[in-house]
N, C-alpha and C positions, 0 to 999 in steps of 0.2 A: 538367320545366322547371327550370332553375337560375338563379341570380342573377349568373352570370358576365357580364362585359362585356369590351370591348377598348379599347385606347388606343395612342397613339404616344408613344414616348420615345426621342429628343427629339421635338419637335413634328411634327405631320403636314406642315406646310409644308416643313420641313427634309428629311424623309424622302422626300416625293413630288416635290420640286422637279425639274423637267425631264422627268418621266415622262409618257408618253402617258396620256390620260384612261381609256382602256380597261384599261390595266395597273392603274391606281389602283382602278378599279371592281372588277376581279377580285381584287385583294388584299383590299379591304374585304369582298367576299363570302366569301373563304376564311377570313379572321380572324373573321368573324361565326360561321361554322361551327365554327371551333376553340373559340370561347367557348361555343358550345352544347354542346360535349363536356364542359365543366366539368372535373372532377378527372381526366379521361382526357387532357386537352390536353398535359400534360407528357410523354406517351408518344408523341406524334405527331412524325413527321419524323426527321431525323438529329440526333445519332447514334442508331443503332438498338440498340446494345448496352447502353444505360442510359437512364434517364428523368430529367427535370429539367434545369435549366441552360439555356443558350442553345441553341435548336433551329433547324434549317433545314428549309424545306419548298419543293419545286419549284413553280413557277407556269408556266402557259401552255405545257405540254408541254416543260418543261426549258429554256425560253428565259430563265429567270431563277429567282431564289429569294428567299424572305423569311427573315429571321432574326427570331425571336420568343422571348419569355420568358413562360412560363405561370406565374403566381404564385398558387398555391392559397390562401395566406393573405389575399391581396387579392381573390381571385376575379376575376382579370383576366388577359387575354392582352395583352402589350405588344409592339407591332411595334418592333423595334430598327433594322432596315435592310431595304431592298429593293435587290436586285442585278438589273439588267435588261441582258441581252445584245442585245436588239433583234431 
């Protein structure tokens, strides 16, 4: 178990505005799992040739993706954007 958490930056209202509730629930589930990875979170998603920095991870079978930043110093995964193709 680790002490990592997740948050939205900017606010959750801004990032999730207009998205279906099911998409928001799936994103929250995935980000909870990313936070559970702890120090391995900066290695998940794209780009695959390096770790750290802004990352992308597909959601719901490629119908969208999340952009996130895993910050080891703060032990937090920050959701930066959700792109939903519908």
